N, C-alpha and C positions, 0 to 999 in steps of 0.2 A: 653758863660759865664761860668768861674770856670775852664776852661781847664788848665790854668797855675796856679792854686790853687784858693781856695775860696777868698783869700785876694787880687787877681790881679783882680781889678775891670776893666770895660772899660776905665775908667779915667786913671788908672795907666797904662794900656796898651798904651793909647794914649801918655803918658809921655815916654813910652820905645821906641816907634816908632819915636818920635820926636828926642830922643838922637841918634838913628840910621841914622838921617837925613831926615826923612819924614816931610813934611809940617804939615800933620795932619792925622786924623783917622776918618772916617765916619761910624757910626754904620749901618750896612746892614739891621737890624731889623726895622730901620725907613721906609725903602723901602719895607719890608715885610708888614708894616702897609698900606702903598699905594696900594700894591697888594690885600691886604686883602679887603680894600674898593672897588677896582675894581671887584673883584670876588663876593662880596656882591651884588653890583649893577647889575652884570651880571646875578646872580641867581634872582634877583627881575625881571629882564627884561625877562628872558627865561623860568622860571619855573612857569607854570600857571595850570598844570593838574597833576594828581597823576602818570602819566606815564613819565613825563619830568624828566630829570636827567642832572646833570653836573659832569664832571671829573675835578680833581684838582690835583695837587701840582706842579705848574709852578716853583717851586724852586728846583725840583729834576730832573736832566737831564736824569737819567736812566729811570725813569717812563715815561717821555715824549717821550723819544727815544723809548720805549718799544711800546708805543701806534702808534707811527709814523711809525715804521717799521713792526710791527705784527699786529696791529689792527687798521689799518688806517681808517676804515669805521666809527671808534668812534671819529675821530678827530672834527666832527661838535659839539660834545658835550663837547669840551675843549674850554674854552674862550681864544681868542687870548691875550697873554701876555708874556713878557719876565720875567726872574727870577728876584729875588730882587737884586742878584749880578750885573746883567746886567743893571737894573734901576739905581743903585747906581753908576755904572762906567760911564753911559751915563749922569747922572745928574752932576757928577763932572766935565767931559769933557765940558758940557754945560756951566758951570760956570767958569772953568779954562781950555780953549782949548788946552794949551800946557801941561797939567798935565799928569804925569805918574801914572797909576793906578794900585795897586796890592791888589788882594783879598786874604784873609787869611781864611782858614776853614779846616774842616776834610775830605774833598772830593777829590778824584782823578778825578771823571768824570768832575769836573768843569774847569779841565785844558783843556779838549776837548771842552767844552762848550764855552769857552772864544775865541776859534779859529774858531767856525763854522761861516760859510761865511755870513750869515745874522746878527750875532752878533759881528763880529770881530771888534776891534777898541774900545770897551767900557771898556774892562779890558785887561791891557798890559801884566800882569803877574799873576799867581795863585800860591800860596805857601800853603803848608799843616800846621797845627799845629805843627807837629813833625819837619818840615823844619824851621819853626820860632822859635821853641825853641832852635835848633842847632845854629841859627844865634845870639840869645840873649846870649847864652853860649860863643860863639866865640867872641863876643863883650864885654864880661863881663858885661853885663847889667841885673839887677835883678828887674823885674817890681814890685815884692812885696814890694820893699823898697823905690819907687818913690812916689811923691806927685800925687794927682789927677789933670789931665788936663781937664778942661772944664767940661760939663755935657753931659748926653745922651738924646735922643729925641724920644725914641720909647715907644709904649704902651705895655700893657701885650700881646696883640694879636700878635704883630709882634714878641715879645721876645720868644714865645713858639713855633715858628714855627720849631725849631731844633728838636723837638721830635715828635713821631708818635701821631697823633690825634691833633697836635697843630694847623695845617691849619684849619681842621674841626671845633674846637672850636672857632678859631678867626673869621671865616665867620659866624658860627652859631650866635654867640653872636652880631656880627655886623648887621646881617639881622634882628635879633629880636629887636635891637635898632633902625633900620632904620623903621621897619614896624611891630610893636608889635602885631597888630591885623590882620596881614597877615594870610589868611586861610591856606596856605601851607608853613609851617616853614621849616628849614632845618633839614633833617633827614640823618644823617651821617653813613658811613661805612669807616674804614680804613683798609689798607693792608701794611705791611712793610715785605721786603725781596722779591726777584724776584718770588719765587714759590707762595707766598701768593698773590702778585699782579696779576699773571696770573691767579690764581683761582678765584680772585675777578672778573676780566674781564670776564672770562668763565660764571660766574653767571649773570653778567651784560648781555652778550649776549643771554643767555637762558632765561632771563626775571625772573629769580629766585632772586629777591631781594626786599627789602622794603624801601631801602634808595633812596634819590634824590640827594646826594652830595657824591661822592667817592673820597677818598684820597689815592694816592699811594705814597710810599716811598721806594726807591731801596734798603736801607739797614735796617737791622732789628734794631728797635727801633728808626728809623728815623736818621737824621744827626748826632745824639749823638753816633750812632753806626757806624759811617763812619769808613773807612779803616785806617785813619790817625789821629784818636783821641789819647789824651794823658790819658784820663780816661776811665774806664769801663763805659758802656752805662747806667747802673742804677745809678752811681754817676752823670753821665752828665745830665741825665733826671732830677734828684733832683736838681742839680744846675740851670738847665733851669726853672724849675718850681718856685724855690725860687726867681730867678731874675725877672721872669714875676710877682710874687707877690710883688715884690718891686717897680713895675712900678707906676709911678704917674697917668698914664692914663689907662683906661680899654680897649678901643676899638680906632680905628682910629677916630671915630666921636668925641671922647673926646681930640684928640691929636692937639693941635693948630700947631705944626710943619707940620702936613700932609695937 
């Protein structure tokens, strides 16, 4: 949200995509809502003692790739899940089997994720925000001048995934809503950037931690600090938080579209 200027809402972006020839646009934050609910349910099922813990961010292929390749012994603590991008692509394909799906975001690693053997077929192409901006300019399309097209369907929880701490906050608030009297609630720790992620994992391996829910993001600041963003990460974070605050629903449990 806000990458193409604060006045370019998702509804205006949808209008711009339709002018380019797309049939429609689905907000991936809705599928972040779905994954939030799944991770909250996984936490409730698996975390029963003070030493139990869970690793997250299914949305970040760099983080998951790091655990798979370098710290494979921790994989049992990672709930099985695809990323919101893959979940969105698979859902569109289920509803419209002949659809061509294109994901747009700030991340280069998503291009590789879409081609992974067990994920291939959900998302046909991945474009960055910078590539999308070039396409709009070449086609002389100005999203800020267009009308809103439809409404969006995500809660605050799904909308704040794009910045560091967003996944943790989303799952923590959802677990609290599911079981407010639960004796062990979510205690979070976050790391962003590869060095910080490695340091956090080393603390986990050595038992030097007080948290039970660990969030890793490959880029400093989270996705808003991705390599192909259009805005600096602080402005991106402010826009994400504002967009989250504007959500009609607080958590996936409040969201009828979930």
